[in-house]
PDB file of N, CA, C and O in Angstrom:
ATOM      1  N   MET A   1      22.232 -11.244 -19.439  1.00  0.00           N
ATOM      2  CA  MET A   1      21.951 -12.419 -20.233  1.00  0.00           C
ATOM      3  C   MET A   1      21.388 -11.975 -21.582  1.00  0.00           C
ATOM      4  O   MET A   1      20.506 -11.118 -21.638  1.00  0.00           O
ATOM      5  N   PRO A   2      21.891 -12.547 -22.647  1.00  0.00           N
ATOM      6  CA  PRO A   2      21.376 -12.183 -23.970  1.00  0.00           C
ATOM      7  C   PRO A   2      19.924 -12.651 -24.136  1.00  0.00           C
ATOM      8  O   PRO A   2      19.485 -13.604 -23.492  1.00  0.00           O
ATOM      9  N   THR A   3      19.206 -11.970 -24.998  1.00  0.00           N
ATOM     10  CA  THR A   3      17.824 -12.342 -25.268  1.00  0.00           C
ATOM     11  C   THR A   3      17.623 -12.543 -26.755  1.00  0.00           C
ATOM     12  O   THR A   3      18.367 -12.015 -27.582  1.00  0.00           O
ATOM     13  N   ARG A   4      16.616 -13.306 -27.069  1.00  0.00           N
ATOM     14  CA  ARG A   4      16.261 -13.532 -28.468  1.00  0.00           C
ATOM     15  C   ARG A   4      14.755 -13.417 -28.563  1.00  0.00           C
ATOM     16  O   ARG A   4      14.036 -14.109 -27.842  1.00  0.00           O
ATOM     17  N   ILE A   5      14.269 -12.561 -29.433  1.00  0.00           N
ATOM     18  CA  ILE A   5      12.836 -12.356 -29.616  1.00  0.00           C
ATOM     19  C   ILE A   5      12.431 -12.969 -30.950  1.00  0.00           C
ATOM     20  O   ILE A   5      13.046 -12.703 -31.982  1.00  0.00           O
ATOM     21  N   ILE A   6      11.386 -13.795 -30.912  1.00  0.00           N
ATOM     22  CA  ILE A   6      10.860 -14.421 -32.121  1.00  0.00           C
ATOM     23  C   ILE A   6       9.345 -14.236 -32.145  1.00  0.00           C
ATOM     24  O   ILE A   6       8.723 -13.976 -31.115  1.00  0.00           O
ATOM     25  N   THR A   7       8.772 -14.371 -33.310  1.00  0.00           N
ATOM     26  CA  THR A   7       7.316 -14.284 -33.445  1.00  0.00           C
ATOM     27  C   THR A   7       6.710 -15.685 -33.349  1.00  0.00           C
ATOM     28  O   THR A   7       7.405 -16.688 -33.509  1.00  0.00           O
ATOM     29  N   VAL A   8       5.412 -15.734 -33.088  1.00  0.00           N
ATOM     30  CA  VAL A   8       4.707 -17.016 -33.073  1.00  0.00           C
ATOM     31  C   VAL A   8       4.856 -17.703 -34.427  1.00  0.00           C
ATOM     32  O   VAL A   8       5.050 -18.917 -34.495  1.00  0.00           O
ATOM     33  N   SER A   9       4.765 -16.927 -35.498  1.00  0.00           N
ATOM     34  CA  SER A   9       4.914 -17.494 -36.846  1.00  0.00           C
ATOM     35  C   SER A   9       6.274 -18.159 -37.019  1.00  0.00           C
ATOM     36  O   SER A   9       6.367 -19.266 -37.551  1.00  0.00           O
ATOM     37  N   GLU A  10       7.331 -17.480 -36.566  1.00  0.00           N
ATOM     38  CA  GLU A  10       8.679 -18.042 -36.665  1.00  0.00           C
ATOM     39  C   GLU A  10       8.793 -19.306 -35.814  1.00  0.00           C
ATOM     40  O   GLU A  10       9.428 -20.280 -36.218  1.00  0.00           O
ATOM     41  N   LEU A  11       8.179 -19.283 -34.642  1.00  0.00           N
ATOM     42  CA  LEU A  11       8.203 -20.450 -33.757  1.00  0.00           C
ATOM     43  C   LEU A  11       7.563 -21.658 -34.434  1.00  0.00           C
ATOM     44  O   LEU A  11       8.092 -22.767 -34.372  1.00  0.00           O
ATOM     45  N   LYS A  12       6.429 -21.436 -35.077  1.00  0.00           N
ATOM     46  CA  LYS A  12       5.734 -22.530 -35.761  1.00  0.00           C
ATOM     47  C   LYS A  12       6.601 -23.154 -36.856  1.00  0.00           C
ATOM     48  O   LYS A  12       6.642 -24.376 -37.003  1.00  0.00           O
ATOM     49  N   VAL A  13       7.279 -22.322 -37.609  1.00  0.00           N
ATOM     50  CA  VAL A  13       8.061 -22.793 -38.755  1.00  0.00           C
ATOM     51  C   VAL A  13       9.374 -23.447 -38.326  1.00  0.00           C
ATOM     52  O   VAL A  13       9.806 -24.431 -38.925  1.00  0.00           O
ATOM     53  N   LYS A  14      10.010 -22.893 -37.281  1.00  0.00           N
ATOM     54  CA  LYS A  14      11.362 -23.319 -36.915  1.00  0.00           C
ATOM     55  C   LYS A  14      11.455 -24.008 -35.550  1.00  0.00           C
ATOM     56  O   LYS A  14      12.515 -23.985 -34.924  1.00  0.00           O
ATOM     57  N   LEU A  15      10.379 -24.610 -35.088  1.00  0.00           N
ATOM     58  CA  LEU A  15      10.361 -25.139 -33.725  1.00  0.00           C
ATOM     59  C   LEU A  15      11.514 -26.097 -33.441  1.00  0.00           C
ATOM     60  O   LEU A  15      12.194 -25.950 -32.425  1.00  0.00           O
ATOM     61  N   GLY A  16      11.746 -27.064 -34.305  1.00  0.00           N
ATOM     62  CA  GLY A  16      12.816 -28.036 -34.081  1.00  0.00           C
ATOM     63  C   GLY A  16      14.181 -27.373 -33.963  1.00  0.00           C
ATOM     64  O   GLY A  16      14.939 -27.666 -33.038  1.00  0.00           O
ATOM     65  N   ALA A  17      14.489 -26.496 -34.881  1.00  0.00           N
ATOM     66  CA  ALA A  17      15.786 -25.813 -34.866  1.00  0.00           C
ATOM     67  C   ALA A  17      15.909 -24.900 -33.645  1.00  0.00           C
ATOM     68  O   ALA A  17      16.977 -24.807 -33.041  1.00  0.00           O
ATOM     69  N   LEU A  18      14.816 -24.231 -33.287  1.00  0.00           N
ATOM     70  CA  LEU A  18      14.846 -23.342 -32.127  1.00  0.00           C
ATOM     71  C   LEU A  18      15.038 -24.130 -30.828  1.00  0.00           C
ATOM     72  O   LEU A  18      15.734 -23.669 -29.923  1.00  0.00           O
ATOM     73  N   MET A  19      14.431 -25.302 -30.732  1.00  0.00           N
ATOM     74  CA  MET A  19      14.605 -26.147 -29.543  1.00  0.00           C
ATOM     75  C   MET A  19      16.057 -26.605 -29.424  1.00  0.00           C
ATOM     76  O   MET A  19      16.614 -26.620 -28.327  1.00  0.00           O
ATOM     77  N   THR A  20      16.664 -26.975 -30.533  1.00  0.00           N
ATOM     78  CA  THR A  20      18.070 -27.370 -30.531  1.00  0.00           C
ATOM     79  C   THR A  20      18.950 -26.195 -30.120  1.00  0.00           C
ATOM     80  O   THR A  20      19.873 -26.356 -29.321  1.00  0.00           O
ATOM     81  N   GLU A  21      18.668 -25.027 -30.660  1.00  0.00           N
ATOM     82  CA  GLU A  21      19.418 -23.823 -30.318  1.00  0.00           C
ATOM     83  C   GLU A  21      19.261 -23.484 -28.835  1.00  0.00           C
ATOM     84  O   GLU A  21      20.228 -23.111 -28.171  1.00  0.00           O
ATOM     85  N   LEU A  22      18.054 -23.615 -28.332  1.00  0.00           N
ATOM     86  CA  LEU A  22      17.792 -23.344 -26.922  1.00  0.00           C
ATOM     87  C   LEU A  22      18.597 -24.284 -26.029  1.00  0.00           C
ATOM     88  O   LEU A  22      19.177 -23.857 -25.030  1.00  0.00           O
ATOM     89  N   GLU A  23      18.629 -25.544 -26.388  1.00  0.00           N
ATOM     90  CA  GLU A  23      19.365 -26.523 -25.584  1.00  0.00           C
ATOM     91  C   GLU A  23      20.868 -26.282 -25.630  1.00  0.00           C
ATOM     92  O   GLU A  23      21.544 -26.407 -24.609  1.00  0.00           O
ATOM     93  N   THR A  24      21.393 -25.941 -26.789  1.00  0.00           N
ATOM     94  CA  THR A  24      22.847 -25.777 -26.904  1.00  0.00           C
ATOM     95  C   THR A  24      23.332 -24.426 -26.393  1.00  0.00           C
ATOM     96  O   THR A  24      24.379 -24.345 -25.750  1.00  0.00           O
ATOM     97  N   GLN A  25      22.576 -23.363 -26.678  1.00  0.00           N
ATOM     98  CA  GLN A  25      23.017 -22.026 -26.288  1.00  0.00           C
ATOM     99  C   GLN A  25      22.432 -21.559 -24.962  1.00  0.00           C
ATOM    100  O   GLN A  25      23.026 -20.721 -24.283  1.00  0.00           O
ATOM    101  N   GLY A  26      21.283 -22.090 -24.591  1.00  0.00           N
ATOM    102  CA  GLY A  26      20.663 -21.723 -23.320  1.00  0.00           C
ATOM    103  C   GLY A  26      20.072 -20.324 -23.276  1.00  0.00           C
ATOM    104  O   GLY A  26      19.766 -19.819 -22.196  1.00  0.00           O
ATOM    105  N   ILE A  27      19.909 -19.693 -24.424  1.00  0.00           N
ATOM    106  CA  ILE A  27      19.355 -18.337 -24.458  1.00  0.00           C
ATOM    107  C   ILE A  27      17.828 -18.440 -24.549  1.00  0.00           C
ATOM    108  O   ILE A  27      17.307 -19.017 -25.504  1.00  0.00           O
ATOM    109  N   PRO A  28      17.106 -17.889 -23.566  1.00  0.00           N
ATOM    110  CA  PRO A  28      15.639 -17.953 -23.605  1.00  0.00           C
ATOM    111  C   PRO A  28      15.080 -17.273 -24.857  1.00  0.00           C
ATOM    112  O   PRO A  28      15.651 -16.308 -25.365  1.00  0.00           O
ATOM    113  N   LEU A  29      13.976 -17.789 -25.332  1.00  0.00           N
ATOM    114  CA  LEU A  29      13.302 -17.235 -26.498  1.00  0.00           C
ATOM    115  C   LEU A  29      12.047 -16.504 -26.038  1.00  0.00           C
ATOM    116  O   LEU A  29      11.159 -17.099 -25.429  1.00  0.00           O
ATOM    117  N   TYR A  30      11.984 -15.230 -26.328  1.00  0.00           N
ATOM    118  CA  TYR A  30      10.804 -14.434 -26.005  1.00  0.00           C
ATOM    119  C   TYR A  30       9.903 -14.447 -27.229  1.00  0.00           C
ATOM    120  O   TYR A  30      10.294 -13.992 -28.304  1.00  0.00           O
ATOM    121  N   VAL A  31       8.694 -14.970 -27.059  1.00  0.00           N
ATOM    122  CA  VAL A  31       7.779 -15.144 -28.179  1.00  0.00           C
ATOM    123  C   VAL A  31       6.763 -14.002 -28.185  1.00  0.00           C
ATOM    124  O   VAL A  31       6.129 -13.715 -27.170  1.00  0.00           O
ATOM    125  N   THR A  32       6.619 -13.359 -29.342  1.00  0.00           N
ATOM    126  CA  THR A  32       5.659 -12.271 -29.476  1.00  0.00           C
ATOM    127  C   THR A  32       4.594 -12.633 -30.509  1.00  0.00           C
ATOM    128  O   THR A  32       4.811 -13.434 -31.418  1.00  0.00           O
ATOM    129  N   GLN A  33       3.437 -12.005 -30.326  1.00  0.00           N
ATOM    130  CA  GLN A  33       2.357 -12.150 -31.302  1.00  0.00           C
ATOM    131  C   GLN A  33       1.740 -10.773 -31.499  1.00  0.00           C
ATOM    132  O   GLN A  33       1.325 -10.124 -30.538  1.00  0.00           O
ATOM    133  N   TYR A  34       1.683 -10.338 -32.735  1.00  0.00           N
ATOM    134  CA  TYR A  34       1.200  -8.986 -33.064  1.00  0.00           C
ATOM    135  C   TYR A  34       1.980  -7.921 -32.296  1.00  0.00           C
ATOM    136  O   TYR A  34       1.423  -6.908 -31.871  1.00  0.00           O
ATOM    137  N   GLY A  35       3.277  -8.169 -32.127  1.00  0.00           N
ATOM    138  CA  GLY A  35       4.161  -7.202 -31.485  1.00  0.00           C
ATOM    139  C   GLY A  35       4.084  -7.168 -29.967  1.00  0.00           C
ATOM    140  O   GLY A  35       4.731  -6.330 -29.338  1.00  0.00           O
ATOM    141  N   LYS A  36       3.303  -8.068 -29.363  1.00  0.00           N
ATOM    142  CA  LYS A  36       3.171  -8.085 -27.903  1.00  0.00           C
ATOM    143  C   LYS A  36       3.731  -9.383 -27.337  1.00  0.00           C
ATOM    144  O   LYS A  36       3.570 -10.441 -27.946  1.00  0.00           O
ATOM    145  N   PRO A  37       4.390  -9.320 -26.176  1.00  0.00           N
ATOM    146  CA  PRO A  37       4.937 -10.532 -25.566  1.00  0.00           C
ATOM    147  C   PRO A  37       3.829 -11.524 -25.213  1.00  0.00           C
ATOM    148  O   PRO A  37       2.791 -11.140 -24.673  1.00  0.00           O
ATOM    149  N   LYS A  38       4.056 -12.798 -25.519  1.00  0.00           N
ATOM    150  CA  LYS A  38       3.066 -13.841 -25.249  1.00  0.00           C
ATOM    151  C   LYS A  38       3.619 -14.976 -24.408  1.00  0.00           C
ATOM    152  O   LYS A  38       2.882 -15.572 -23.623  1.00  0.00           O
ATOM    153  N   ALA A  39       4.917 -15.293 -24.554  1.00  0.00           N
ATOM    154  CA  ALA A  39       5.476 -16.439 -23.842  1.00  0.00           C
ATOM    155  C   ALA A  39       6.995 -16.336 -23.817  1.00  0.00           C
ATOM    156  O   ALA A  39       7.607 -15.561 -24.552  1.00  0.00           O
ATOM    157  N   VAL A  40       7.575 -17.145 -22.944  1.00  0.00           N
ATOM    158  CA  VAL A  40       9.031 -17.273 -22.890  1.00  0.00           C
ATOM    159  C   VAL A  40       9.339 -18.762 -22.925  1.00  0.00           C
ATOM    160  O   VAL A  40       8.787 -19.545 -22.151  1.00  0.00           O
ATOM    161  N   LEU A  41      10.217 -19.135 -23.823  1.00  0.00           N
ATOM    162  CA  LEU A  41      10.674 -20.519 -23.924  1.00  0.00           C
ATOM    163  C   LEU A  41      12.055 -20.603 -23.303  1.00  0.00           C
ATOM    164  O   LEU A  41      12.969 -19.883 -23.704  1.00  0.00           O
ATOM    165  N   THR A  42      12.206 -21.483 -22.322  1.00  0.00           N
ATOM    166  CA  THR A  42      13.505 -21.661 -21.678  1.00  0.00           C
ATOM    167  C   THR A  42      13.734 -23.144 -21.437  1.00  0.00           C
ATOM    168  O   THR A  42      12.808 -23.949 -21.540  1.00  0.00           O
ATOM    169  N   ARG A  43      14.959 -23.497 -21.117  1.00  0.00           N
ATOM    170  CA  ARG A  43      15.253 -24.904 -20.838  1.00  0.00           C
ATOM    171  C   ARG A  43      14.513 -25.335 -19.578  1.00  0.00           C
ATOM    172  O   ARG A  43      14.299 -24.540 -18.663  1.00  0.00           O
ATOM    173  N   TYR A  44      14.132 -26.593 -19.547  1.00  0.00           N
ATOM    174  CA  TYR A  44      13.346 -27.114 -18.440  1.00  0.00           C
ATOM    175  C   TYR A  44      14.091 -26.996 -17.113  1.00  0.00           C
ATOM    176  O   TYR A  44      13.477 -26.658 -16.100  1.00  0.00           O
ATOM    177  N   ASP A  45      15.391 -27.264 -17.091  1.00  0.00           N
ATOM    178  CA  ASP A  45      16.141 -27.179 -15.837  1.00  0.00           C
ATOM    179  C   ASP A  45      16.184 -25.745 -15.307  1.00  0.00           C
ATOM    180  O   ASP A  45      16.182 -25.526 -14.096  1.00  0.00           O
ATOM    181  N   GLU A  46      16.223 -24.781 -16.209  1.00  0.00           N
ATOM    182  CA  GLU A  46      16.195 -23.384 -15.791  1.00  0.00           C
ATOM    183  C   GLU A  46      14.820 -23.010 -15.230  1.00  0.00           C
ATOM    184  O   GLU A  46      14.723 -22.273 -14.249  1.00  0.00           O
ATOM    185  N   TYR A  47      13.774 -23.516 -15.853  1.00  0.00           N
ATOM    186  CA  TYR A  47      12.418 -23.277 -15.370  1.00  0.00           C
ATOM    187  C   TYR A  47      12.235 -23.859 -13.965  1.00  0.00           C
ATOM    188  O   TYR A  47      11.703 -23.194 -13.076  1.00  0.00           O
ATOM    189  N   GLU A  48      12.674 -25.091 -13.777  1.00  0.00           N
ATOM    190  CA  GLU A  48      12.577 -25.733 -12.457  1.00  0.00           C
ATOM    191  C   GLU A  48      13.362 -24.956 -11.401  1.00  0.00           C
ATOM    192  O   GLU A  48      12.881 -24.792 -10.280  1.00  0.00           O
ATOM    193  N   ALA A  49      14.539 -24.484 -11.732  1.00  0.00           N
ATOM    194  CA  ALA A  49      15.351 -23.692 -10.797  1.00  0.00           C
ATOM    195  C   ALA A  49      14.635 -22.390 -10.436  1.00  0.00           C
ATOM    196  O   ALA A  49      14.670 -21.959  -9.284  1.00  0.00           O
ATOM    197  N   LEU A  50      13.995 -21.775 -11.409  1.00  0.00           N
ATOM    198  CA  LEU A  50      13.248 -20.550 -11.158  1.00  0.00           C
ATOM    199  C   LEU A  50      12.077 -20.808 -10.208  1.00  0.00           C
ATOM    200  O   LEU A  50      11.845 -20.029  -9.283  1.00  0.00           O
ATOM    201  N   LEU A  51      11.347 -21.891 -10.431  1.00  0.00           N
ATOM    202  CA  LEU A  51      10.242 -22.244  -9.532  1.00  0.00           C
ATOM    203  C   LEU A  51      10.731 -22.474  -8.110  1.00  0.00           C
ATOM    204  O   LEU A  51      10.082 -22.051  -7.153  1.00  0.00           O
ATOM    205  N   LYS A  52      11.865 -23.139  -7.967  1.00  0.00           N
ATOM    206  CA  LYS A  52      12.416 -23.389  -6.633  1.00  0.00           C
ATOM    207  C   LYS A  52      12.774 -22.079  -5.947  1.00  0.00           C
ATOM    208  O   LYS A  52      12.513 -21.914  -4.755  1.00  0.00           O
ATOM    209  N   LYS A  53      13.366 -21.148  -6.682  1.00  0.00           N
ATOM    210  CA  LYS A  53      13.707 -19.845  -6.106  1.00  0.00           C
ATOM    211  C   LYS A  53      12.459 -19.110  -5.637  1.00  0.00           C
ATOM    212  O   LYS A  53      12.461 -18.499  -4.569  1.00  0.00           O
ATOM    213  N   VAL A  54      11.396 -19.167  -6.428  1.00  0.00           N
ATOM    214  CA  VAL A  54      10.148 -18.500  -6.047  1.00  0.00           C
ATOM    215  C   VAL A  54       9.595 -19.129  -4.766  1.00  0.00           C
ATOM    216  O   VAL A  54       9.176 -18.415  -3.855  1.00  0.00           O
ATOM    217  N   GLU A  55       9.593 -20.453  -4.697  1.00  0.00           N
ATOM    218  CA  GLU A  55       9.110 -21.134  -3.490  1.00  0.00           C
ATOM    219  C   GLU A  55       9.955 -20.757  -2.275  1.00  0.00           C
ATOM    220  O   GLU A  55       9.418 -20.509  -1.196  1.00  0.00           O
ATOM    221  N   ASP A  56      11.259 -20.714  -2.448  1.00  0.00           N
ATOM    222  CA  ASP A  56      12.143 -20.333  -1.344  1.00  0.00           C
ATOM    223  C   ASP A  56      11.863 -18.913  -0.881  1.00  0.00           C
ATOM    224  O   ASP A  56      11.823 -18.648   0.321  1.00  0.00           O
ATOM    225  N   LEU A  57      11.670 -17.999  -1.822  1.00  0.00           N
ATOM    226  CA  LEU A  57      11.364 -16.618  -1.468  1.00  0.00           C
ATOM    227  C   LEU A  57      10.018 -16.503  -0.754  1.00  0.00           C
ATOM    228  O   LEU A  57       9.872 -15.708   0.174  1.00  0.00           O
ATOM    229  N   GLU A  58       9.037 -17.297  -1.185  1.00  0.00           N
ATOM    230  CA  GLU A  58       7.740 -17.299  -0.494  1.00  0.00           C
ATOM    231  C   GLU A  58       7.902 -17.782   0.939  1.00  0.00           C
ATOM    232  O   GLU A  58       7.291 -17.230   1.854  1.00  0.00           O
ATOM    233  N   ASP A  59       8.724 -18.812   1.139  1.00  0.00           N
ATOM    234  CA  ASP A  59       8.970 -19.323   2.494  1.00  0.00           C
ATOM    235  C   ASP A  59       9.659 -18.271   3.359  1.00  0.00           C
ATOM    236  O   ASP A  59       9.298 -18.095   4.523  1.00  0.00           O
ATOM    237  N   ILE A  60      10.632 -17.581   2.809  1.00  0.00           N
ATOM    238  CA  ILE A  60      11.334 -16.537   3.561  1.00  0.00           C
ATOM    239  C   ILE A  60      10.359 -15.427   3.940  1.00  0.00           C
ATOM    240  O   ILE A  60      10.367 -14.947   5.074  1.00  0.00           O
ATOM    241  N   LEU A  61       9.524 -15.023   2.993  1.00  0.00           N
ATOM    242  CA  LEU A  61       8.528 -13.995   3.271  1.00  0.00           C
ATOM    243  C   LEU A  61       7.573 -14.437   4.372  1.00  0.00           C
ATOM    244  O   LEU A  61       7.238 -13.648   5.255  1.00  0.00           O
ATOM    245  N   ALA A  62       7.137 -15.683   4.329  1.00  0.00           N
ATOM    246  CA  ALA A  62       6.234 -16.196   5.358  1.00  0.00           C
ATOM    247  C   ALA A  62       6.906 -16.180   6.725  1.00  0.00           C
ATOM    248  O   ALA A  62       6.276 -15.831   7.723  1.00  0.00           O
ATOM    249  N   MET A  63       8.184 -16.558   6.777  1.00  0.00           N
ATOM    250  CA  MET A  63       8.901 -16.547   8.056  1.00  0.00           C
ATOM    251  C   MET A  63       9.053 -15.128   8.576  1.00  0.00           C
ATOM    252  O   MET A  63       8.884 -14.890   9.772  1.00  0.00           O
ATOM    253  N   LYS A  64       9.370 -14.176   7.694  1.00  0.00           N
ATOM    254  CA  LYS A  64       9.506 -12.777   8.121  1.00  0.00           C
ATOM    255  C   LYS A  64       8.181 -12.243   8.652  1.00  0.00           C
ATOM    256  O   LYS A  64       8.143 -11.562   9.677  1.00  0.00           O
ATOM    257  N   GLU A  65       7.097 -12.554   7.949  1.00  0.00           N
ATOM    258  CA  GLU A  65       5.780 -12.107   8.401  1.00  0.00           C
ATOM    259  C   GLU A  65       5.434 -12.728   9.746  1.00  0.00           C
ATOM    260  O   GLU A  65       4.892 -12.056  10.623  1.00  0.00           O
ATOM    261  N   SER A  66       5.742 -13.992   9.910  1.00  0.00           N
ATOM    262  CA  SER A  66       5.458 -14.683  11.160  1.00  0.00           C
ATOM    263  C   SER A  66       6.267 -14.094  12.312  1.00  0.00           C
ATOM    264  O   SER A  66       5.751 -13.927  13.417  1.00  0.00           O
ATOM    265  N   LEU A  67       7.533 -13.782  12.053  1.00  0.00           N
ATOM    266  CA  LEU A  67       8.388 -13.230  13.104  1.00  0.00           C
ATOM    267  C   LEU A  67       7.985 -11.811  13.482  1.00  0.00           C
ATOM    268  O   LEU A  67       8.183 -11.389  14.622  1.00  0.00           O
ATOM    269  N   SER A  68       7.423 -11.078  12.533  1.00  0.00           N
ATOM    270  CA  SER A  68       7.042  -9.702  12.828  1.00  0.00           C
ATOM    271  C   SER A  68       5.642  -9.601  13.433  1.00  0.00           C
ATOM    272  O   SER A  68       5.266  -8.537  13.924  1.00  0.00           O
ATOM    273  N   ALA A  69       4.872 -10.674  13.411  1.00  0.00           N
ATOM    274  CA  ALA A  69       3.514 -10.662  13.963  1.00  0.00           C
ATOM    275  C   ALA A  69       3.574 -10.795  15.478  1.00  0.00           C
ATOM    276  O   ALA A  69       4.455 -11.464  16.016  1.00  0.00           O
ATOM    277  N   PRO A  70       2.631 -10.153  16.160  1.00  0.00           N
ATOM    278  CA  PRO A  70       2.558 -10.373  17.613  1.00  0.00           C
ATOM    279  C   PRO A  70       2.385 -11.864  17.901  1.00  0.00           C
ATOM    280  O   PRO A  70       1.834 -12.599  17.080  1.00  0.00           O
ATOM    281  N   GLU A  71       2.847 -12.299  19.044  1.00  0.00           N
ATOM    282  CA  GLU A  71       2.875 -13.736  19.384  1.00  0.00           C
ATOM    283  C   GLU A  71       1.516 -14.410  19.191  1.00  0.00           C
ATOM    284  O   GLU A  71       1.457 -15.535  18.694  1.00  0.00           O
ATOM    285  N   GLU A  72       0.428 -13.747  19.572  1.00  0.00           N
ATOM    286  CA  GLU A  72      -0.892 -14.390  19.447  1.00  0.00           C
ATOM    287  C   GLU A  72      -1.348 -14.503  17.990  1.00  0.00           C
ATOM    288  O   GLU A  72      -2.256 -15.278  17.691  1.00  0.00           O
ATOM    289  N   GLU A  73      -0.734 -13.744  17.084  1.00  0.00           N
ATOM    290  CA  GLU A  73      -1.099 -13.814  15.670  1.00  0.00           C
ATOM    291  C   GLU A  73      -0.132 -14.669  14.850  1.00  0.00           C
ATOM    292  O   GLU A  73      -0.371 -14.899  13.665  1.00  0.00           O
ATOM    293  N   ALA A  74       0.943 -15.138  15.455  1.00  0.00           N
ATOM    294  CA  ALA A  74       1.951 -15.900  14.722  1.00  0.00           C
ATOM    295  C   ALA A  74       1.372 -17.223  14.233  1.00  0.00           C
ATOM    296  O   ALA A  74       0.504 -17.810  14.879  1.00  0.00           O
ATOM    297  N   THR A  75       1.864 -17.684  13.080  1.00  0.00           N
ATOM    298  CA  THR A  75       1.429 -18.935  12.487  1.00  0.00           C
ATOM    299  C   THR A  75       2.634 -19.842  12.299  1.00  0.00           C
ATOM    300  O   THR A  75       3.678 -19.402  11.819  1.00  0.00           O
ATOM    301  N   ALA A  76       2.493 -21.087  12.671  1.00  0.00           N
ATOM    302  CA  ALA A  76       3.565 -22.052  12.459  1.00  0.00           C
ATOM    303  C   ALA A  76       3.760 -22.255  10.962  1.00  0.00           C
ATOM    304  O   ALA A  76       2.803 -22.175  10.192  1.00  0.00           O
ATOM    305  N   LEU A  77       4.988 -22.516  10.551  1.00  0.00           N
ATOM    306  CA  LEU A  77       5.290 -22.689   9.134  1.00  0.00           C
ATOM    307  C   LEU A  77       4.458 -23.819   8.526  1.00  0.00           C
ATOM    308  O   LEU A  77       3.975 -23.698   7.401  1.00  0.00           O
ATOM    309  N   GLN A  78       4.289 -24.916   9.267  1.00  0.00           N
ATOM    310  CA  GLN A  78       3.495 -26.039   8.755  1.00  0.00           C
ATOM    311  C   GLN A  78       2.046 -25.612   8.506  1.00  0.00           C
ATOM    312  O   GLN A  78       1.442 -26.013   7.511  1.00  0.00           O
ATOM    313  N   ASP A  79       1.486 -24.793   9.415  1.00  0.00           N
ATOM    314  CA  ASP A  79       0.117 -24.310   9.231  1.00  0.00           C
ATOM    315  C   ASP A  79       0.024 -23.381   8.022  1.00  0.00           C
ATOM    316  O   ASP A  79      -0.931 -23.436   7.247  1.00  0.00           O
ATOM    317  N   TYR A  80       1.033 -22.531   7.880  1.00  0.00           N
ATOM    318  CA  TYR A  80       1.059 -21.624   6.728  1.00  0.00           C
ATOM    319  C   TYR A  80       1.111 -22.419   5.426  1.00  0.00           C
ATOM    320  O   TYR A  80       0.370 -22.124   4.489  1.00  0.00           O
ATOM    321  N   GLU A  81       1.985 -23.426   5.365  1.00  0.00           N
ATOM    322  CA  GLU A  81       2.104 -24.252   4.161  1.00  0.00           C
ATOM    323  C   GLU A  81       0.780 -24.944   3.866  1.00  0.00           C
ATOM    324  O   GLU A  81       0.362 -25.005   2.710  1.00  0.00           O
ATOM    325  N   ARG A  82       0.124 -25.459   4.878  1.00  0.00           N
ATOM    326  CA  ARG A  82      -1.146 -26.138   4.696  1.00  0.00           C
ATOM    327  C   ARG A  82      -2.192 -25.153   4.158  1.00  0.00           C
ATOM    328  O   ARG A  82      -2.949 -25.493   3.249  1.00  0.00           O
ATOM    329  N   GLN A  83      -2.237 -23.956   4.706  1.00  0.00           N
ATOM    330  CA  GLN A  83      -3.192 -22.933   4.240  1.00  0.00           C
ATOM    331  C   GLN A  83      -2.896 -22.550   2.794  1.00  0.00           C
ATOM    332  O   GLN A  83      -3.808 -22.407   1.980  1.00  0.00           O
ATOM    333  N   ARG A  84      -1.632 -22.389   2.491  1.00  0.00           N
ATOM    334  CA  ARG A  84      -1.239 -21.963   1.143  1.00  0.00           C
ATOM    335  C   ARG A  84      -1.623 -23.010   0.103  1.00  0.00           C
ATOM    336  O   ARG A  84      -2.084 -22.655  -0.982  1.00  0.00           O
ATOM    337  N   THR A  85      -1.443 -24.282   0.410  1.00  0.00           N
ATOM    338  CA  THR A  85      -1.751 -25.325  -0.568  1.00  0.00           C
ATOM    339  C   THR A  85      -3.255 -25.555  -0.729  1.00  0.00           C
ATOM    340  O   THR A  85      -3.705 -25.995  -1.787  1.00  0.00           O
ATOM    341  N   THR A  86      -4.024 -25.263   0.305  1.00  0.00           N
ATOM    342  CA  THR A  86      -5.481 -25.461   0.187  1.00  0.00           C
ATOM    343  C   THR A  86      -6.154 -24.291  -0.506  1.00  0.00           C
ATOM    344  O   THR A  86      -7.273 -24.438  -0.997  1.00  0.00           O
ATOM    345  N   HIS A  87      -5.501 -23.122  -0.561  1.00  0.00           N
ATOM    346  CA  HIS A  87      -6.097 -21.955  -1.205  1.00  0.00           C
ATOM    347  C   HIS A  87      -5.668 -21.788  -2.648  1.00  0.00           C
ATOM    348  O   HIS A  87      -6.171 -20.901  -3.338  1.00  0.00           O
ATOM    349  N   VAL A  88      -4.761 -22.612  -3.117  1.00  0.00           N
ATOM    350  CA  VAL A  88      -4.263 -22.474  -4.491  1.00  0.00           C
ATOM    351  C   VAL A  88      -5.108 -23.234  -5.456  1.00  0.00           C
ATOM    352  O   VAL A  88      -4.833 -23.228  -6.656  1.00  0.00           O
TER     353      VAL A  88
END
């Protein structure tokens, strides 16, 4: 996937045009400040899809851990989800 790196200064000046470019081209914008990465701008639908993938991977990991645990240490998925949401 192609990348585009911009500075915070450029983002401030060209925000409207960059948002239009992001929507039409779909290329994420990597934002730097003083030469260091600070943020990534991406389309909202891509961000939501990424979050869903992370959640799915966390669920798979929890199931693998549960299956590999001895029976007396196993945790039901519902209990794991409840624990995870209360500790966040």
